[in-house]
N, C-alpha and C positions, 0 to 999 in steps of 0.2 A: 545271506544276501537275498533280497527279493528278486524274483524273476524280472521285475520291471527296472532293476538297477543293473542287471548283468548285460554289458555291452551297449547300453543305451545312454551314452554320455554326451555331455555338451560338446559341440564342435563348431567350427566357423560356419557350417551350413545351417545349423539349427539354433544358434544362439548369438545374439548381438547385444552389447550393452545398451540399455535404454538411455537416450540422450536427446535433448531438444535440437542438437545439431542435425539430426536426421530430418527434421521438419524443413529446414531451409534447403537441404540437399534435394529433397523430393520436390518442393514447390518450385525451385528455380529450374528444374528439368521439365516439370509438368506444365507450369504456367509462366514461361520465361518472359512473355510480353505483357503480363498483367501488372498493373501499377502496384508497386510495393510501398512507396513513400510519396507523400505529398506534404510540402511545407511551404505555405504561401503559394508562389508560382513555380517552385522547384519540384521536380518529379523524377522518380527513378522506377524503372521496371525491375522485376525480380532478377532478370539477367544482369542488369547494371548494378543493382544492390548487392547481389551475390559476388560479383567481381571485386567490389569494394571491401567486402568482408574477407575475401581471399587475400587482398592486398594488405589489410590490417594484420591478418595472421602472419603473413610473410614478413611484414615490418617488425613484428614482435620477435619472431624467430631470429631475424637478422640482428636484433639488439640483445641476443643471447638470453631471451626469455625461455625458461625450461618448464617442463611439466611441474605443476604445483606452485609456480611462482605467482605472487599477487600483483595484479595490475589494478591500480586505483584509477577511478574516473570521477570527475566532478563536472557534470554537464547538465544543462536543462533538457527538456523534452524536444530534442532536435534530432535530425537523422543520424548524426554521428553516435548519439547515445544508443540508438537501435543497432547500429553496426557493431558496437562494442559487445552487445549481448551474444553475438555470433563469432566475431573475429577473435575475441579473447579466448573463449573455450576451444575454438578451432585450433589455436596454438597450444592447447592444453593448459592454459593459464587459468587463474582464479580471479574472477571479476569482483572488485570491491567498489561498488557504487556509493559515493559519499553524498549525503544530504547537502544541497546547495545553500542552505541557510545556516549552516553551522559556523561557530566562531573559530578563530584561528587556533586556539588552544586545543579544541576538540579535534580539529582536522589534523593537527600535529600528533595527537595521541593515536588517532586511527592509522596514520601513515607509519608511525613507529611500531605500534602493536601488531598491525597486519603485515609488517615487513614488506611494504610495497617496493617492487623493483623498478616499476615504471609508472608514471602518473600522467594521464591525459586529462586536461582541464580546459574549460572555456575561458577566453581572455577576460570576460566580465568579472571573474572571481580572482583575478591576479593579485589584488591587494591582500586578500585573506590568505592566499597561498604563500605569498612572499613572507608574511608574518609567521605562518605555520612552519615554514622551512628554515627559519633562522637557526634553530638548534636541533633539527632532526638528526638522529644518530647516524643513519645511513641514507643520505638523500637519494631519491629515485631519479631515474632518467626522466626529464620533463619534456612533454609534448603539448604545445598550446594549440587549441583550435580557435580560429577566428571565424565567427559566424557572419559572413558577409551578406547573407540574406537579410539579417537583422541590422545591417549597417555598422557592425563592430569593426574595430581595428586591432592590430597587434599591440600588446601591452608593452610599456617601458620595461617592465620586469622581465619579459621574454627576451628583449634585446640585451638587458643587463646580464642575464644568466645564459645567454646563447641557447635558449630553449629551441628544440626542434619545432618546426611548423607542421601541423597535422596534414594539411592538404599537400604540401610539398613532398613529404615523406610517403604518403599514400600513393601519389602519382608515380613514384619510382617503381612501384610494384604492380600497378594496374596491368592486367593481361598476362602476368606471370602465373604459371601453373601452381596450383596448391592441391596436394593430395588429401582428399576427405578421409579423416581418421577418427574413429570413435575412441573414447577413453578405454584403456585396457580393462578397467573395472568401473561399473556404473556407480559404485560407491565413492568414486573419486570426486573431489570437491569441484564445484562449478562456480560458486559465488560465496562471498563474505559480506554480510550485511550487519551493520552495527545498530543496536537498539538505541533509543533516544537518550539514555543516560541522564535522566532527570535527577537521579540520586547517585552521585559518584560517577566514575568513568563508564562509558557505554560498553556493552558486552558484544563480542563478535560472533554472530550467528552464522554457522557454516551449512551451506546447502550442498547436496550431491546431485549428480546428473540424473539419477533415477527419480529422485523427488521432483526435480524441475520438469522432467518429461511427464510424470504422472499428473502433477498439478496443472500443467498446460492442457492436458487431455481432460482433466477434471473440470476445468473452466468451460470447455466446449460442451461436455455432457450436461453440466449443471445449468448452463444458459441456453442449451439447445442452439448453439451458435452455428449459423449456416455458413456455407462456403462464400467467400468473397465479401465479407463485411467491410464497411468503411468505419474504421475505429478511430475515435478522436482521443488523443493523449492529453487528458485532463488530470489523470493520476500520474504523479511523478514516477518516472522509470527507475529512479533510485530507491523507491520505497518497495521493499520486498521484490526487487526486480520487476517493478510494475505489476505485482501480483501474478507474475509469470506470463502476462499477456504479450510481451514481445515475441515469445515463443508460440503462444496460443494462436494469435492472429496470423502469424506466418504459416503455421500448419494449415490454417483455413484459406491460405492464399488471399488474405485480406489486404486492404490498404491501410497503412499506418499514417494517420494524419497528425502531424506534429504541431504542437502549440507551445511556443516558448514562454508566454506569460498567461496567467490565469485571471480572468475577470468575466463577469456575467455577459457583458456585451461581446467580448471576443469569442466566447464559447458559442453564443447564438449566431454570430456572424459566420463562424466555422460550420455550424449546422447547415446554414443555407448555401454557403459557397461550395462546400465539399460533399453535400448530400450525405451527412453522417447517419449511420444506423445504430452505432453502439458507443458507449463511453462508460468509464468508471470514475468513482470519486467518493469522498466523505460526504456526510449529510450537509456540510456547509457549502459544498459545490452544488448540491441539489437546490439549496436555498438561493444561491446566486442565480442559477438558471431560471428557476421559477419566478423569482422576483423580477428579473429583467423581462421575461416573457409577459407576465401579467401587468407590470407597470407600463409597458409600452404597447400593450394590446397586440402582441405578435402571435399569429397562428402558425404552427409548424406545418410545413408542406410534405414532410416525410415522417414515417413511423420511426421513432427513436426508442431504444431500450437502454436503461442505465442500471449498472450494478453498483450498489453502495455498501460501504463497510467503514470501519474506523471508529465509529461510535454508534450506539443504538439510535436509529433514525426516529425523530419525533413524529408522532402520528399526524400532527398538523402539517409538517413538511411533506410527508407522503401524500396527504390529501391534495396539497398544492400541485405536486407533480402529476397526480392523476388528472386534475382539472386542466393541466397543460397538454394532456395526451401523451405523456412520457411513461412508458411501462417500467416500473422499478422492481428489481430483484434484490433482496436483502441477503447479504452473506456476512460471515464473521470469521475473523482469523487474527493471527499475530505474526510478527516477523518470524518467530520460531516455527511456524507451521506454513511457511511459504506464502504468507498472505491468506487469502480465503480458503477455508477448509470445511466450513459449516454453512449451510444454506437453509433459508426458510422455504423449503420445498412446497410449492403451491398445490392445493387440492382443487380440482375443477369446480366442485360444489361451492367452494368459498366465493367464487365469482358471482354467485347469486345473492350474496349478503349485501346489506347496506354498505355504502362507501366507508362510513366510520368504523364498522366492524371489520371490513377488509383491511383498513389501515392498522387496526389493533393487532390483527393476526400477522400482518406483514412486518410489524415491529419486532416480532420474536426472532431470535437468531436461528433456531431450527434444529436440523439434524446434520450428521456428517456428510461430506461429499462421498460419492461412490468410491473414490480412490483413497479415502481415508478409512481407518478401520473401526474406531469406536470412540464413544464419549460418554461421560457420566458426570454427576454432581455429587460431591461428598461433603459430609460434616467433617470439618478439619480436626475437630476434637476427638472424634471416634473413628475416622477413616471409613465410615459406613455410608452407603448411598442414602441420599435424602429421599423422602417420599415424593412421588410424582403428584403433588397436590397444588402446584403453582404458587405455593406460599413459602415453604421452608427454604431458607437461604443456605447455599453451600458454594464450594469452590468448583469451577469447571475443570475437569481433567480430560485429556484427549490422547489418543495413540494412533499410530499407523504409518504408512509409507511416506506421507508428506509431513513428516516431523523432522526437524533439524538433526544434523549429526551431533551437534552440541555447541558449546561456547568455546571459541578459540583460546587456547592457553589458560583455561579456567575450569579445571576438573571439579573443584568444589561446587561451583555454580551449576555445572552440568549434572553432577550427581544429585544435587538437591532438586533440580528441575525434573529429573527422571525417577524420582523416588517411587519405589514399589511398581516400577514398570509403566508408569503413566507420566505424561507431560503435565506439570502443574501450571496452569495459565495465570493464576493470581486474580482471575476474574470471578466475581460472585454472581450467582444467578439462581433461578428456580427451575424446576423440572415440571412440565405440564403432563397431564394424564396421557396425552398422545405421544409422549416421548420427546417433544420439542422443548429446547431450553430457551430461557429468556434471561438476558443479563440484567442485573440490577445495579451493579457498580464494580469498579475496581476495589479490591479490599481496602486500599488506602483512601478511597473516596466516600465510603459509607460514613454518614454523620450519625453519631450516637448522642442523642439528646434526652436527658433524663432517663437513661437506660433503654430508650427505644431506638431501634435502627431506622434511619430515614435514608431512603434511596435518593441520591442527588438526581438520578435519571428521572424518577417519578416527578420531582419538583420541576425539573427542566421541561418535561413534557407539558406540564400544566402551564408554564410560562409561555411556551411556544404556541399555545392555543390562542394567545392574544394576537390579533392581526397586525399590530404595529411592531411586534418583536421580530427582529431579524436573526439574532443569535443570543444565546444565554449559557451561562455556566454557574453552577451552584456548588459552593465549597463549604467546609465546616469552619466556623469561627468560634474561638474559645469563649465560654460564657460562664460567669461565676455561679449562677444558679443551676443551669442545665448541663454544664460540662461543655457541650457544643451546641451550636444552633446554626440553621442554614443562613448562608449569606449569598445573595444573588447578584451577579454581574450581568448587565443587560445591554445589548445593542438594539437601538430602535431606528426606524426609518427616519430620514432627514426631515420629512414634513410632519412628523408626529409631535404632539404636545403631551404625550403620556407622562404621568407623574407617579411618584412612589405610592401615594394613597390609592390611586386607581388600580395600580398593578397589584397592590396588596389585597384589595377587594376582589380582584379577578382570581387571585390564588385561593382566597377563602371560599369562593364558590365551587372550587374543584378539589380542594385538599382538606384533610383533617387539620385542625387549628395548630397542632404542634409541628406540622410540616411546613407551614407558611413561613417564608424567609422573614427573619427579624430585621435584616439589613438588605438594602438595595443600593446598587451603584450603577449609574448609566455611563457606559464607557465602551470604547472599541476593545474587543477581546484579543489578547495575544494568541496567535495561531502558528502552528508549524506549516511548512510548505505543503504538507499533505492535507491541510485543512483541520487538523486536530487542534482543539483549544488547549492551551498550555495551563492546566489547572495549578501546577506547582507555582507558577508566577502569581496566580490569583490568591493562593493561600497566603503568600507573603503580603500581598496587598490588603487582604482581609484583616491582618493584624493591625493595620494602620487606621482602619475605619472605627 
């Protein structure tokens, strides 16, 4: 035994489990009177918000929730959703935040598969939930939240099923003591998040307290997030637990500004009313914000920073945001790595480059967070690293402390995902000489035309450069001669008269001929609640063109 192991053991004085629960405990003591929550004209201090989290934890325990039980929630970005991020793990439960746009069959699968013991939901979703619960194996205890700030009312379903009322139940426990207890093991599960399930049933991604703590800190380090930010909730809190920002912003003693609905005008109104400093979202959210600001000639009165991920941001959209005075940081991640875990770390000298060159650099995904360990790109046929030439395509692999525990009840999928000690993302990209990665596509989104690989992202970037294009998605369409050919689905501004011929000519000026879409369709694109374009639906639509 080493001399450094003899008598130098872990004990309660020198070791505590890493958990984001510690963030709320410190902030409510240090900044009790600082505003924690703003939702329209509703406000809570950290002292008040902390008491509500205590009450939720006591409520769960009173309903026989035990360590490791799943508590499902289906809520928009409202204060109660933030409370669940603390109250549920305080009771040592596992939070399962469900996408608010899912159909009843998928919600049923999640409730059954995750074995939810209790389900907190917003009354707006009662019809979906009623259908989902028709034949659930072991129905959970139901608690309905009625958002009176938004003018909502208790649902008929809640009366029919004698569902508990959230506010009534919480008020029974306000002011009652709750002992702050960290998990006995930081590897204990804190959250269960289901993947989109575009092919087959969704997979349940399990997070641990340690990873949630580290990625919350990683967000602060990566973004150089100051104390007391005013953070606008445009990113759904159900998506990777809001990229861990419910915990990040709380550690910074920031103000969580809740936004129930997402629209360009509502976001900009919130900017002005609440003096927002930070927000997150997919590139489509950037497009909403920039278009509303530019079309209405609005100048921002405060400095705002935005973190974007979810899809590689088009250079044209990044340029628009820069012209609006919003500083964008580009990150990359997946549900399986707690949301963002890779960042396009900015070099000071890049700020001296032309705006177009800056946008090109910022469009790269970059390097791992400081709290993640490593990343590489491999040739999937040989399992060898691809050269750092910015050209050779391979699969992105990642490893480290902010990688999931695995997929719930799915050992086969877990083993496949962690093959050879790396998490296999399924994303395809190139490795640049400076070690920064750049995504080119999901493996299923690469278009193979006449034996040549076409990146749908490259074609989309070209289309976004047209000023009338609001949103675009390019998918493969079967072709007798070439095997596959690009098919573009395009949203344009209402006042635009842009036609297919003009858009094809635009593409020809920017792309090699074989990359120019053979088919164009002008339509509103189907999107998830996180702003991601649902390409699987467009692939089906392409078959009909």
